[in-house]
C-alpha positions as CSV (number, residue, x, y, z in Angstrom):
1,X,37.0,114.4,-118.1
2,X,34.6,111.5,-117.2
3,X,34.7,110.1,-113.7
4,X,34.0,106.4,-113.1
5,X,31.7,105.7,-110.3
6,X,32.9,103.0,-107.8
7,X,30.2,101.0,-106.2
8,X,30.5,100.3,-102.5
9,X,28.5,97.5,-100.8
10,X,26.0,99.2,-98.5
11,X,24.2,97.7,-95.5
12,X,21.0,99.8,-95.1
13,X,22.2,103.4,-95.7
14,X,25.8,103.4,-94.5
15,X,28.7,101.2,-95.3
16,X,30.2,99.2,-92.4
17,X,33.8,98.4,-92.8
18,X,35.0,95.1,-91.7
19,X,37.0,95.2,-88.4
20,X,39.4,92.4,-87.7
21,X,40.3,91.9,-84.1
22,X,44.1,91.8,-83.7
23,X,45.5,88.4,-83.0
24,X,47.0,88.1,-79.5
25,X,50.4,86.4,-79.7
26,X,52.8,85.5,-77.0
27,X,55.9,87.5,-77.7
28,X,59.5,86.5,-77.1
29,X,59.4,87.9,-73.6
30,X,56.3,85.9,-72.8
31,X,57.9,82.7,-74.0
32,X,61.0,83.3,-71.9
33,X,58.8,84.0,-68.8
34,X,56.6,80.9,-69.3
35,X,58.8,78.3,-67.6
36,X,59.3,80.6,-64.5
37,X,55.5,81.4,-64.3
38,X,54.7,77.7,-64.5
39,X,57.2,77.0,-61.7
40,X,55.8,79.8,-59.5
41,X,52.3,78.6,-60.1
42,X,53.2,75.0,-59.2
43,X,54.9,76.3,-56.0
44,X,51.8,78.3,-54.9
45,X,48.7,76.8,-56.5
46,X,49.5,73.1,-55.7
47,X,50.2,73.7,-52.0
48,X,47.1,75.8,-51.8
49,X,44.9,73.0,-53.2
50,X,46.6,70.6,-50.9
51,X,45.8,72.9,-47.9
52,X,42.1,73.0,-49.0
53,X,42.0,69.2,-49.2
54,X,43.6,68.9,-45.7
55,X,41.0,71.2,-44.2
56,X,38.3,68.7,-45.1
57,X,40.3,65.7,-43.9
58,X,41.9,64.0,-40.9
59,X,45.6,63.9,-41.8
60,X,47.6,60.8,-40.6
61,X,51.4,60.8,-40.7
62,X,52.2,57.3,-39.6
63,X,53.3,55.2,-42.6
64,X,53.1,58.2,-44.9
65,X,50.7,61.1,-45.4
66,X,47.2,59.9,-45.5
67,X,44.1,62.0,-45.9
68,X,40.8,60.6,-44.4
69,X,37.8,62.6,-45.7
70,X,35.7,64.0,-42.8
71,X,33.7,66.6,-44.6
72,X,33.0,69.8,-42.6
73,X,34.3,68.4,-39.3
74,X,37.3,70.7,-39.1
75,X,35.2,73.8,-40.1
76,X,32.5,73.0,-37.6
77,X,35.2,72.8,-34.9
78,X,36.6,76.1,-36.2
79,X,33.4,78.0,-35.7
80,X,32.6,76.4,-32.3
81,X,36.1,76.4,-30.7
82,X,36.1,78.8,-27.8
83,X,39.9,78.8,-27.4
84,X,40.2,79.8,-31.0
85,X,37.8,82.7,-30.7
86,X,39.8,83.9,-27.7
87,X,42.9,83.7,-29.8
88,X,41.3,85.8,-32.5
89,X,40.3,88.4,-29.9
90,X,43.9,88.5,-28.6
91,X,45.1,88.7,-32.2
92,X,42.8,91.7,-32.9
93,X,43.9,93.5,-29.8
94,X,47.6,92.8,-30.6
95,X,47.0,94.0,-34.2
96,X,45.4,97.3,-33.1
97,X,48.0,98.1,-30.4
98,X,51.1,97.3,-32.5
99,X,49.9,98.9,-35.7
100,X,48.4,101.9,-33.9
101,X,51.5,102.6,-31.8
102,X,53.8,102.1,-34.7
103,X,51.9,104.5,-36.9
104,X,51.8,107.2,-34.3
105,X,55.4,106.9,-33.2
106,X,56.7,106.4,-36.7
107,X,54.9,109.5,-38.0
108,X,56.2,111.5,-35.0
109,X,59.8,110.4,-35.5
110,X,59.6,111.1,-39.2
111,X,58.3,114.7,-38.6
112,X,61.2,115.3,-36.1
113,X,63.8,114.0,-38.5
114,X,62.2,116.1,-41.3
115,X,62.9,119.2,-39.2
116,X,66.5,118.2,-38.6
117,X,68.9,119.8,-41.0
118,X,72.3,118.6,-39.8
119,X,73.1,115.0,-39.0
120,X,69.8,113.6,-40.4
121,X,71.6,110.7,-42.1
122,X,73.4,109.7,-38.9
123,X,70.2,109.8,-36.9
124,X,68.2,107.9,-39.5
125,X,70.9,105.2,-39.5
126,X,70.7,104.8,-35.8
127,X,66.9,104.8,-35.9
128,X,66.8,102.0,-38.5
129,X,69.0,99.6,-36.6
130,X,66.2,97.7,-34.8
131,X,64.5,97.0,-38.2
132,X,67.6,95.1,-39.5
133,X,67.6,92.6,-36.6
134,X,65.8,89.3,-37.0
135,X,62.5,89.1,-35.0
136,X,63.8,86.0,-33.2
137,X,66.9,88.0,-32.1
138,X,64.6,90.9,-31.0
139,X,62.6,88.3,-29.0
140,X,65.7,86.9,-27.3
141,X,67.0,90.4,-26.5
142,X,63.6,91.4,-25.0
143,X,63.6,88.1,-23.0
144,X,66.9,88.9,-21.4
145,X,66.1,92.6,-20.8
146,X,62.9,91.7,-19.0
147,X,64.3,88.8,-16.9
148,X,63.3,89.3,-13.3
149,X,66.8,88.5,-12.0
150,X,69.2,90.3,-14.2
151,X,67.2,92.2,-16.8
152,X,67.8,95.9,-17.3
153,X,64.1,96.7,-17.7
154,X,63.1,94.6,-14.8
155,X,65.7,96.5,-12.7
156,X,64.4,99.9,-13.9
157,X,60.8,98.9,-13.1
158,X,61.9,97.6,-9.7
159,X,63.1,101.1,-8.9
160,X,59.6,102.4,-9.6
161,X,58.1,99.8,-7.2
162,X,57.2,96.9,-9.6
163,X,58.6,93.7,-8.2
164,X,56.8,91.1,-10.4
165,X,58.0,89.1,-13.3
166,X,57.3,91.0,-16.5
167,X,56.9,87.9,-18.7
168,X,55.2,86.0,-15.8
169,X,51.9,87.8,-15.5
170,X,49.3,88.0,-18.3
171,X,48.9,91.8,-18.7
172,X,52.7,92.7,-18.4
173,X,53.7,89.8,-20.7
174,X,51.2,91.0,-23.4
175,X,52.4,94.6,-23.1
176,X,56.0,93.4,-23.3
177,X,55.6,91.5,-26.6
178,X,53.6,94.5,-28.0
179,X,56.4,96.9,-27.1
180,X,59.0,94.6,-28.6
181,X,57.2,94.6,-31.9
182,X,56.7,98.4,-31.8
183,X,60.4,98.8,-31.1
184,X,61.4,96.8,-34.1
185,X,59.0,98.0,-36.7
186,X,58.4,101.7,-35.8
187,X,61.5,102.7,-37.8
188,X,59.9,101.2,-41.0
189,X,56.9,103.5,-40.6
190,X,59.2,106.4,-39.9
191,X,61.3,105.7,-43.1
192,X,58.2,105.4,-45.3
193,X,56.7,108.6,-43.9
194,X,60.0,110.5,-44.2
195,X,60.1,109.5,-47.9
196,X,56.6,110.9,-48.3
197,X,57.5,114.1,-46.5
198,X,60.3,114.9,-48.9
199,X,57.6,115.2,-51.6
200,X,55.7,117.9,-49.8
201,X,55.8,121.1,-51.9
202,X,57.9,123.8,-50.4
203,X,56.0,126.5,-52.2
204,X,52.7,125.3,-50.7
205,X,54.2,125.3,-47.2
206,X,55.5,128.8,-47.6
207,X,52.1,130.0,-48.9
208,X,50.4,128.5,-45.9
209,X,52.9,130.2,-43.6
210,X,52.2,133.5,-45.2
211,X,48.5,133.0,-44.7
212,X,49.2,132.3,-41.0
213,X,48.9,128.6,-40.9
214,X,51.5,127.2,-38.4
215,X,51.9,124.2,-36.1
216,X,48.9,121.9,-36.0
217,X,47.1,123.8,-38.8
218,X,50.0,123.1,-41.2
219,X,50.1,119.4,-40.2
220,X,46.3,119.0,-40.5
221,X,45.6,120.9,-43.8
222,X,48.9,120.8,-45.7
223,X,51.2,117.9,-44.6
224,X,48.8,115.1,-43.7
225,X,46.7,115.4,-46.8
226,X,49.9,115.4,-48.9
227,X,51.2,112.2,-47.4
228,X,47.9,110.4,-46.8
229,X,48.5,107.9,-49.6
230,X,52.0,107.1,-48.3
231,X,50.6,106.5,-44.8
232,X,48.0,104.2,-46.2
233,X,50.7,102.2,-48.0
234,X,52.7,102.0,-44.7
235,X,49.6,100.9,-42.8
236,X,48.9,98.2,-45.4
237,X,52.5,96.8,-45.2
238,X,52.4,96.6,-41.4
239,X,48.9,95.3,-41.2
240,X,49.7,92.4,-43.5
241,X,52.6,91.5,-41.3
242,X,51.0,92.0,-37.9
243,X,48.2,89.6,-38.6
244,X,50.5,86.6,-39.0
245,X,53.2,87.7,-36.5
246,X,54.8,84.8,-34.7
247,X,58.5,85.1,-34.0
248,X,58.8,87.4,-31.0
249,X,55.9,85.9,-29.1
250,X,57.1,82.3,-29.6
251,X,60.7,83.1,-28.5
252,X,59.7,85.2,-25.4
253,X,56.6,83.7,-24.0
254,X,55.6,80.8,-26.2
255,X,52.0,81.9,-25.9
256,X,51.9,82.1,-22.2
257,X,51.5,82.8,-19.3
258,X,48.0,81.3,-19.1
259,X,47.6,81.7,-22.9
260,X,47.7,85.5,-22.5
261,X,49.9,86.0,-25.6
262,X,48.6,83.0,-27.6
263,X,47.5,84.8,-30.8
264,X,46.2,82.8,-33.8
265,X,49.6,82.1,-35.5
266,X,51.0,80.7,-32.2
267,X,47.9,78.5,-31.8
268,X,48.1,77.4,-35.4
269,X,51.8,76.3,-34.9
270,X,50.9,74.3,-31.7
271,X,48.0,72.7,-33.4
272,X,50.1,71.6,-36.4
273,X,53.4,70.7,-34.9
274,X,52.8,70.0,-31.2
275,X,49.5,68.1,-31.5
276,X,49.9,67.2,-35.2
277,X,46.3,68.0,-36.0
278,X,47.2,69.2,-39.5
279,X,43.6,69.1,-40.8
280,X,42.4,71.6,-38.2
281,X,45.5,73.7,-38.6
282,X,44.9,73.9,-42.4
283,X,41.4,75.3,-41.7
284,X,42.9,77.9,-39.4
285,X,45.5,78.7,-42.0
286,X,42.9,79.3,-44.6
287,X,40.9,81.5,-42.3
288,X,44.0,83.6,-41.7
289,X,44.6,83.8,-45.4
290,X,41.1,85.0,-46.0
291,X,41.5,87.6,-43.2
292,X,44.8,88.9,-44.7
293,X,43.1,89.1,-48.1
294,X,40.2,91.1,-46.7
295,X,42.6,93.6,-45.1
296,X,44.6,93.9,-48.3
297,X,41.5,94.4,-50.4
298,X,40.2,97.0,-48.0
299,X,43.3,99.2,-48.2
300,X,43.6,98.7,-51.9
301,X,40.0,99.8,-52.4
302,X,40.7,102.9,-50.3
303,X,43.8,103.6,-52.4
304,X,41.8,103.1,-55.5
305,X,39.2,105.6,-54.4
306,X,41.9,108.1,-53.7
307,X,43.3,107.6,-57.2
308,X,46.7,106.1,-56.2
309,X,46.3,102.8,-58.0
310,X,44.9,104.2,-61.3
C-alpha cells in the first residue's frame, strides 16, 4: 500500500509550531467586582494623592480649602524639627516596650493555658476580656485607677512608699501608658500563640520526651521552632498597630506631662487639629506610612524566607 508523504514547513532543521498566547478576558466575577474595586480605589488613591499635594503646600482653611505651593518647605522642617525627632525617639521606645512585653507575656500565658486541661475555655474567656474593650475606655479606666486621690493603683503604690502622681511625672506617666497598652493587647498575642500551639505534633513531643528533652530544651528545640511563623505573624500585627497608637495616650495624658508621652501620632494630631498646620501634618503622616510599610515589608520578607508566604 502506497503512503503519501505530507510536507511540513521547516525552519532550518526542525519545525516550530505556532503558539498563540491565550487571550485574557475579564470573567463574570471580574465584571461584578469592577464597581467595588473602582470605589475602593477612589477612596484610597485619591486621598493619598491629596495628602502628597498637601505635604508640598501651605493649607489654608478660611474661605474654603486652598493649597499654596511651598515646595519642600514642610519636608525641610520635617528633617530639622528637634521636637519631631524627640517624638520619634519616644515612639520607638514605646514601640519596643509595648510589643516586647506583649510578646513575652502573651507567649507565657499561652504556654500556661496550653498546659491546662480543665477549664481552659473559661480561663481563655476571662483572659480575652481586655481585648474587647475600646482603647479609649481602657484609657479612661487607667486614668481613674491611677488617680492620686482615689485611684486603686495609686493607693497600692502609696502603701509601698510612692506618694507621687502617677500621671503627673514623666517616667511614671510613660510607664503607665505602656502598661495600659500591654494590659489590653497581651491577650491577642496569647490567643494567636495558643492557636499555633494546638498545631504542635504530639508524636514529636513524645519522641523528644523519650529522648530526655524536657522543660527548656523542649521549648527551645521543639515548640518554638514549630510556632515561629505564628509568632512572626503576631509580631507583625502588633507592630503595625503600635506604630500609630493614639487612643490611650490621648485620653490619659494628652501627650504630657512635659511631652513625656507625646509620640508621633499625638504630635501629628496636635499639628493638624490644634494648630491647623495641615501641610506639615501631611508630611508627618506620609513619613509614618513609609515607616509602617517598611516594618510590614521586613516581616513579610522574613516570612517569605521561611516559606510561609509561598
